[in-house]
C-alpha positions in Angstrom: -0.2 18.4 -1.8 -3.1 16.3 -2.8 -2.7 12.8 -1.6 -6.2 11.2 -2.0 -7.2 12.4 -5.5 -7.0 11.3 -9.2 -3.4 10.1 -9.6 -2.9 12.5 -12.7 -3.8 15.4 -10.7 -1.9 14.4 -7.7 1.4 14.2 -9.6 0.6 17.5 -11.6 0.0 19.1 -8.2 3.2 17.8 -6.8 5.0 19.2 -9.9 3.6 22.6 -9.2 4.8 22.3 -5.6 8.3 21.2 -6.5 8.5 24.1 -9.3 11.3 26.3 -8.3 12.8 23.9 -5.7 13.5 20.8 -7.7 13.6 20.8 -11.5 14.2 17.1 -11.4 11.2 16.2 -9.3 9.0 18.8 -11.3 10.0 17.0 -14.6 9.5 13.6 -13.2 6.0 14.3 -11.8 4.7 15.9 -14.9 6.1 13.0 -16.9 4.5 10.4 -14.6 1.1 12.2 -15.2 1.5 11.6 -19.0 2.8 7.9 -18.6 0.0 5.4 -18.8 2.2 2.4 -17.9 3.5 4.1 -14.8 0.1 5.3 -13.7 -1.2 1.8 -14.0 1.6 0.5 -11.9 0.9 3.2 -9.3 -2.7 2.3 -9.2 -2.0 -1.0 -7.8 -0.6 0.6 -4.5 -2.7 1.7 -1.7 -3.8 5.3 -2.1 -1.6 6.6 0.6 1.3 4.8 -0.7 1.0 6.4 -4.2 2.2 9.8 -3.0 5.0 11.4 -5.1 7.4 12.0 -2.3 7.3 8.4 -1.2 7.4 6.9 -4.7 10.3 9.0 -5.9 12.2 8.5 -2.8 11.8 4.8 -3.0 13.0 4.8 -6.7 16.0 6.7 -5.7 16.7 4.3 -2.9 17.0 1.6 -5.5 19.1 3.5 -7.9 17.2 6.0 -10.0 19.7 8.9 -10.8 18.6 12.2 -9.5 19.0 14.7 -10.8 18.7 12.7 -13.8 16.3 12.2 -16.7 12.8 10.6 -16.4 13.9 7.5 -18.2 16.0 6.4 -15.2 13.1 6.7 -12.9 10.8 4.9 -15.2 13.3 2.1 -15.5 13.7 1.5 -11.8 9.8 1.7 -11.1 9.0 -0.9 -13.9 12.1 -3.1 -13.9 12.8 -3.2 -10.2 9.1 -3.4 -9.3 9.2 -5.8 -6.5 12.1 -4.1 -4.5 10.7 -0.7 -5.1 7.2 -1.9 -4.0 8.7 -3.3 -0.8 10.3 -0.1 0.1 7.2 1.8 -0.5 5.1 -0.6 1.7 7.6 -0.6 4.4 8.7 3.1 4.8 6.9 6.4 4.9 8.1 9.8 4.0 8.4 11.3 7.4 10.5 14.2 6.0 11.9 15.9 9.1 12.6 19.4 7.7 14.0 21.4 10.4 14.0 24.4 8.3 10.4 24.8 9.1 11.4 26.0 12.4 12.2 29.3 10.7 8.5 29.7 10.0 7.2 28.2 13.3 9.4 30.1 15.7 7.8 33.3 15.3 4.4 31.6 16.2 6.0 30.0 19.2 7.1 33.5 20.4 3.6 34.5 20.8 2.9 31.8 23.3 3.7 32.5 26.9 6.4 30.0 28.4 7.9 28.0 29.5 6.7 25.7 26.7 6.0 21.9 26.7 6.3 21.1 22.9 4.3 18.2 21.5 4.8 17.3 17.8 2.3 15.3 16.0 4.0 13.3 13.3 7.4 14.0 15.0 9.4 11.5 12.7 12.9 11.7 14.6 12.0 14.7 16.5 14.3 17.1 14.8 11.7 20.2 14.8 11.5 19.9 18.8 14.6 21.8 19.3 13.7 25.5 18.2 15.8 27.0 21.1 18.9 25.3 19.7 19.0 27.3 16.5 19.5 30.9 15.6 17.5 32.6 12.9 17.6 35.2 10.2 14.3 36.7 8.8 15.6 39.2 6.1 14.5 42.0 6.0 12.4 41.7 9.1 15.3 40.9 11.6 17.2 38.0 13.3 17.5 36.1 16.6 21.2 35.2 17.4 21.5 33.7 20.9 22.1 30.1 20.9 25.3 29.7 18.8 23.7 26.9 17.0 23.0 26.5 13.2 21.3 29.3 11.7 18.0 28.8 9.9 16.8 31.5 7.4 13.2 32.4 5.9 12.6 35.4 3.8 9.9 37.5 5.5 7.2 39.6 4.4 4.6 41.4 6.2 4.7 42.4 10.0 6.5 39.3 11.3 6.8 39.3 15.1 10.5 38.7 15.4 11.2 37.2 18.8 13.3 39.1 21.0 14.7 36.0 22.7 14.6 32.2 22.2 11.5 30.3 23.5 12.0 28.5 26.8 11.4 24.8 26.3 10.8 22.9 29.4 9.6 19.6 27.9 9.6 18.1 24.2 8.0 15.1 23.0 6.2 13.7 20.0 4.1 10.9 18.7 4.6 9.1 15.4 3.5 5.9 13.8 7.1 5.0 13.4 9.3 7.4 15.4 12.8 7.3 14.0 16.0 6.8 16.2 18.6 9.4 15.5 21.1 6.7 16.4 19.9 4.4 13.6 22.0 4.8 10.7 19.6 3.3 8.2 16.8 5.5 9.4 18.9 8.6 9.0 20.0 7.5 5.6 16.4 7.2 4.7 15.6 10.8 6.0 18.5 12.0 3.9 17.3 10.3 0.8 13.9 12.0 1.3 15.6 15.4 0.6 15.0 16.5 -2.8 17.8 16.0 -5.3 19.3 19.3 -5.9 19.0 20.6 -2.2 22.4 20.1 -0.9 21.9 22.9 1.6 18.9 21.0 3.0 21.0 17.8 3.4 23.6 19.6 5.1 20.8 21.1 7.5 19.5 17.6 8.1 22.9 16.4 9.1 23.4 19.2 11.7 19.9 18.7 13.1 20.4 15.1 13.6 23.5 16.0 15.7 21.4 18.5 17.8 18.8 15.9 18.4 21.6 13.2 19.3 22.9 15.6 22.0 19.3 16.2 23.5 16.9 13.4 22.5 13.0 14.0 22.9 10.5 11.7 24.1 9.0 10.0 21.2 5.9 7.8 21.5 5.1 5.2 19.0 1.2 5.2 18.2 -1.7 6.6 16.4 -1.9 10.4 17.0 -5.6 10.3 17.6 -5.1 7.7 20.3 -2.0 9.0 21.9 -2.3 12.7 21.8 -4.8 13.2 24.8 -2.3 11.4 27.2 0.7 13.0 25.9 -1.0 16.6 26.4 -1.5 15.7 29.8 2.1 14.7 30.3 3.3 17.9 28.7 1.2 19.9 30.8 3.0 19.1 34.0 6.0 21.1 32.6 4.7 24.1 31.0 2.3 25.5 28.4 1.4 22.7 26.2 2.0 23.5 22.4 0.6 20.9 20.1 2.2 21.7 16.6 2.6 19.7 13.2 3.9 20.4 9.7 2.7 18.4 6.8 1.5 15.6 8.8 -2.4 15.9 8.7 -2.4 15.6 4.9 -1.6 12.0 5.4 -4.8 11.1 7.3 -7.9 9.9 5.5 -10.6 12.9 5.5 -12.8 11.5 8.3 -9.6 11.5 10.6 -8.7 15.0 9.4 -12.1 16.0 10.7 -11.7 14.2 14.0 -8.2 15.8 14.4 -9.6 19.2 13.9 -12.5 18.7 16.5 -10.2 17.2 19.0 -7.6 20.3 18.7 -10.4 22.9 18.6 -11.9 21.2 21.7 -8.6 21.4 23.5 -8.0 25.1 22.6 -11.6 26.0 23.5 -11.0 24.3 26.9 -7.6 26.1 27.6 -5.9 22.8 27.5 -3.2 23.7 25.1 -2.1 26.0 22.2 -2.2 24.7 18.6 0.1 25.5 15.7 -0.7 24.0 12.5 1.3 24.2 9.3 -0.4 22.4 6.4 -1.3 22.7 2.8 -4.3 24.9 2.1 -6.8 22.1 1.4 -5.7 19.9 4.4 -7.6 21.8 7.0 -10.3 23.7 5.3 -11.9 24.9 8.4 -8.7 26.6 9.2 -7.7 27.9 5.9 -11.2 29.2 5.2 -11.2 31.5 1.9 -7.5 32.3 1.9 -5.9 32.6 -1.6 -2.8 30.4 -1.0 0.0 30.2 -3.8 1.3 26.9 -5.1 4.0 25.6 -2.7 2.8 27.5 0.3 1.3 26.1 3.6 -1.2 27.9 5.9 0.4 28.5 9.3 -2.2 29.0 12.1 -2.3 29.6 15.7 -5.2 28.2 17.5 -7.0 27.5 14.2 -6.5 31.2 12.9 -4.2 31.8 10.1 -1.2 34.0 10.9 1.3 33.4 7.9 1.6 31.7 4.7 4.9 29.7 4.6 7.0 27.9 2.3 6.7 24.1 2.6 10.3 23.7 3.5 10.6 26.9 5.6 12.2 29.2 2.9 9.8 32.0 3.2 7.3 33.3 5.7 4.6 35.8 4.7 3.0 37.2 7.8 -0.7 38.0 7.2 
């Protein structure tokens, strides 16, 4: 998804991203791109706060029916301006899509354990529990050991199906606003971020919250560029440090994306950690290179080298 770009292109890009997953959001985003009054309203927000996921979620939080016609979204944005604006400014997307573990777990299986997992942009830390889930990767295979919820991703290519669950010796993360799984309001906001038609994702989120409540990870509040070195050192005392992130670096301004890339490649070169990135194709261009990436797909990479193209919510994984 484009975040710091022309508003019209940003919303058209989001519509392409939502196509096939949320007809409501696809329709809304395309309509926003053609609505001069709504675009003018959006332009009064700080650039990072104009992102479709956040704006549409805030409108739903204040009563825009979804699924529902564009007129309902428009009415809430323009008639409940102050309330919607306050929510946009106070909250962040922080979508904690545990389904992405179905695309990340095969990569984790390539790293020698035990693992010390360190998630950048951890939100509520729901993706820090890969060993508490079972997996199906049709037609490549499955991993059924934990007895926990089952995550599924359609697989293509020579997917390295793990023979056993990864051993996790430590799990922690950093976020500007870490969410407490015991906070009902914060969890309601996470559920509100799930796209309108996706009842299966909502059910999966509720199950993931219960998993995290039973085994809460360490979550540190702060800027990832400031906190990551110290957390990496803390993780290293417990196992192989694995820094990972999904749809997070896109929220950094371009200079900070470059700083993050340099920090991680330096860590990897020095043998200080392994690095799993899962981001849109334009977010880390030095990782993506010249890959042809379809709309709605992320580039999943290990140590800066692409290994798969993955659906943004974990529905598919195409091993390269």
